PASEBA-1860 file (N, C-alpha, C; in nm, 3 decimals):
! residues 85
1> LAQCFLSL> -1.166/0.459/1.249/-1.060/0.372/1.292/-0.924/0.430/1.255 ~ -0.912/0.476/1.133/-0.786/0.534/1.089/-0.749/0.657/1.172 ~ -0.848/0.739/1.203/-0.824/0.860/1.283/-0.775/0.823/1.422 ~ -0.833/0.720/1.481/-0.788/0.673/1.613/-0.644/0.624/1.607 ~ -0.612/0.551/1.501/-0.477/0.500/1.484/-0.377/0.614/1.473 ~ -0.412/0.717/1.398/-0.320/0.829/1.378/-0.299/0.910/1.505 ~ -0.394/0.906/1.597/-0.382/0.983/1.720/-0.298/0.912/1.826 ~ -0.264/0.786/1.804/-0.183/0.713/1.901/-0.038/0.761/1.896
9> PVQCEEEM> 0.030/0.763/2.011/0.170/0.803/2.010/0.256/0.696/1.942 ~ 0.359/0.740/1.872/0.450/0.647/1.805/0.547/0.593/1.910 ~ 0.545/0.462/1.931/0.628/0.402/2.034/0.751/0.334/1.977 ~ 0.747/0.296/1.853/0.857/0.220/1.792/0.905/0.290/1.666 ~ 0.934/0.417/1.676/0.967/0.496/1.558/1.087/0.440/1.482 ~ 1.191/0.401/1.553/1.311/0.349/1.486/1.280/0.220/1.411 ~ 1.203/0.131/1.472/1.166/0.006/1.406/1.078/0.033/1.284 ~ 0.989/0.132/1.295/0.903/0.167/1.182/0.985/0.221/1.065
17> EELHAAHV> 1.087/0.301/1.095/1.174/0.353/0.989/1.252/0.239/0.923 ~ 1.298/0.143/1.002/1.369/0.028/0.946/1.276/-0.055/0.857 ~ 1.153/-0.074/0.902/1.056/-0.149/0.823/1.025/-0.077/0.692 ~ 1.011/0.055/0.698/0.986/0.133/0.575/1.105/0.118/0.480 ~ 1.226/0.126/0.533/1.346/0.111/0.449/1.350/-0.027/0.385 ~ 1.307/-0.130/0.458/1.303/-0.265/0.402/1.201/-0.273/0.289 ~ 1.088/-0.207/0.305/0.988/-0.204/0.197/1.043/-0.132/0.075 ~ 1.108/-0.018/0.097/1.165/0.060/-0.014/1.271/-0.023/-0.088
25> ANFGVWHR> 1.346/-0.103/-0.015/1.447/-0.188/-0.078/1.384/-0.290/-0.172 ~ 1.256/-0.320/-0.154/1.186/-0.416/-0.240/1.119/-0.352/-0.360 ~ 1.133/-0.222/-0.379/1.067/-0.155/-0.491/1.102/-0.220/-0.625 ~ 1.226/-0.259/-0.643/1.267/-0.324/-0.768/1.192/-0.454/-0.792 ~ 1.177/-0.533/-0.688/1.103/-0.659/-0.698/0.957/-0.630/-0.732 ~ 0.898/-0.535/-0.662/0.758/-0.500/-0.689/0.740/-0.454/-0.834 ~ 0.834/-0.372/-0.881/0.826/-0.319/-1.018/0.834/-0.433/-1.120 ~ 0.928/-0.526/-1.099/0.941/-0.639/-1.191/0.815/-0.725/-1.193
33> RLLAGFSL> 0.752/-0.741/-1.079/0.628/-0.820/-1.074/0.517/-0.752/-1.153 ~ 0.509/-0.620/-1.142/0.409/-0.548/-1.222/0.437/-0.563/-1.371 ~ 0.564/-0.550/-1.409/0.601/-0.564/-1.550/0.571/-0.705/-1.603 ~ 0.574/-0.804/-1.513/0.545/-0.942/-1.552/0.395/-0.970/-1.559 ~ 0.313/-0.869/-1.528/0.169/-0.884/-1.540/0.096/-0.915/-1.410 ~ 0.167/-0.915/-1.299/0.105/-0.941/-1.170/0.054/-0.812/-1.108 ~ -0.033/-0.825/-1.010/-0.080/-0.712/-0.931/-0.011/-0.716/-0.796 ~ -0.020/-0.608/-0.723/0.036/-0.603/-0.588/-0.078/-0.592/-0.488
41> LFYGFGSK> -0.072/-0.669/-0.383/-0.171/-0.664/-0.277/-0.098/-0.652/-0.145 ~ -0.128/-0.549/-0.070/-0.068/-0.527/0.061/-0.176/-0.544/0.165 ~ -0.148/-0.619/0.267/-0.247/-0.640/0.372/-0.181/-0.627/0.508 ~ -0.261/-0.608/0.607/-0.209/-0.585/0.741/-0.244/-0.443/0.782 ~ -0.212/-0.408/0.901/-0.256/-0.280/0.953/-0.147/-0.175/0.942 ~ -0.155/-0.087/0.845/-0.081/0.037/0.841/0.063/0.041/0.801 ~ 0.141/-0.061/0.827/0.285/-0.047/0.812/0.331/-0.028/0.668 ~ 0.249/-0.065/0.572/0.290/-0.059/0.432/0.229/0.057/0.355
49> VAAAREFA> 0.143/0.133/0.419/0.070/0.239/0.348/0.167/0.341/0.289 ~ 0.256/0.395/0.369/0.349/0.498/0.321/0.439/0.442/0.211 ~ 0.488/0.320/0.228/0.576/0.260/0.127/0.501/0.235/-0.004 ~ 0.379/0.186/0.006/0.300/0.159/-0.115/0.271/0.288/-0.191 ~ 0.238/0.393/-0.118/0.212/0.522/-0.183/0.339/0.580/-0.245 ~ 0.450/0.567/-0.175/0.578/0.614/-0.229/0.615/0.536/-0.355 ~ 0.593/0.406/-0.352/0.619/0.322/-0.469/0.533/0.367/-0.587 ~ 0.407/0.393/-0.561/0.317/0.436/-0.669/0.364/0.566/-0.732
57> LRECSLGP> 0.409/0.659/-0.649/0.457/0.788/-0.701/0.588/0.775/-0.777 ~ 0.678/0.692/-0.728/0.811/0.681/-0.787/0.821/0.585/-0.904 ~ 0.744/0.477/-0.900/0.767/0.368/-0.995/0.652/0.340/-1.091 ~ 0.537/0.400/-1.073/0.419/0.360/-1.150/0.367/0.470/-1.241 ~ 0.454/0.530/-1.315/0.412/0.639/-1.403/0.356/0.588/-1.536 ~ 0.368/0.458/-1.564/0.325/0.405/-1.694/0.180/0.360/-1.696 ~ 0.115/0.354/-1.582/-0.022/0.306/-1.581/-0.096/0.353/-1.458 ~ -0.223/0.317/-1.451/-0.305/0.363/-1.338/-0.269/0.291/-1.209
65> VVEVNGYV> -0.296/0.358/-1.099/-0.277/0.302/-0.966/-0.412/0.311/-0.894 ~ -0.455/0.201/-0.837/-0.580/0.198/-0.761/-0.546/0.162/-0.617 ~ -0.585/0.248/-0.526/-0.566/0.222/-0.383/-0.702/0.195/-0.321 ~ -0.717/0.079/-0.260/-0.842/0.042/-0.196/-0.813/0.014/-0.050 ~ -0.875/0.090/0.037/-0.863/0.064/0.180/-0.971/-0.035/0.218 ~ -0.930/-0.158/0.239/-1.025/-0.266/0.257/-1.062/-0.297/0.400 ~ -1.052/-0.201/0.488/-1.085/-0.229/0.628/-1.234/-0.213/0.657 ~ -1.314/-0.187/0.556/-1.459/-0.177/0.574/-1.519/-0.315/0.546
73> ASLRLTRV> -1.589/-0.369/0.644/-1.643/-0.505/0.633/-1.737/-0.523/0.515 ~ -1.807/-0.419/0.475/-1.903/-0.430/0.366/-1.840/-0.416/0.227 ~ -1.710/-0.396/0.220/-1.641/-0.379/0.091/-1.651/-0.506/0.008 ~ -1.684/-0.490/-0.118/-1.693/-0.603/-0.211/-1.609/-0.572/-0.334 ~ -1.531/-0.671/-0.377/-1.443/-0.652/-0.491/-1.521/-0.615/-0.617 ~ -1.636/-0.676/-0.637/-1.715/-0.645/-0.757/-1.755/-0.498/-0.760 ~ -1.786/-0.441/-0.645/-1.823/-0.300/-0.640/-1.703/-0.211/-0.670 ~ -1.587/-0.248/-0.616/-1.465/-0.172/-0.642/-1.434/-0.175/-0.792
81> LHQVV> -1.437/-0.293/-0.851/-1.408/-0.304/-0.995/-1.508/-0.226/-1.079 ~ -1.634/-0.227/-1.040/-1.735/-0.152/-1.114/-1.704/-0.002/-1.110 ~ -1.661/0.048/-0.997/-1.628/0.189/-0.983/-1.502/0.226/-1.062 ~ -1.405/0.136/-1.066/-1.279/0.163/-1.134/-1.295/0.157/-1.284 ~ -1.365/0.058/-1.331/-1.381/0.036/-1.475/-1.491/0.125/-1.522
END
């Protein structure tokens, strides 16, 4: 599925760049939420992947980062936690 998505032509490149910039502008909010003990959960198809990865590289040097691609129907949280822990 991801490979098919990547092979599609980009039709709204300017809007995607604006959306990415809006996500980057929220990095401070995301960072404060992590410092307050919350986790971050991103859902939806694709638009936040680059921003979330950039955030992890730029802002999350103090602890581990776990990226779970949850588009597989058989994915179970207990299995993910077992693998991480």
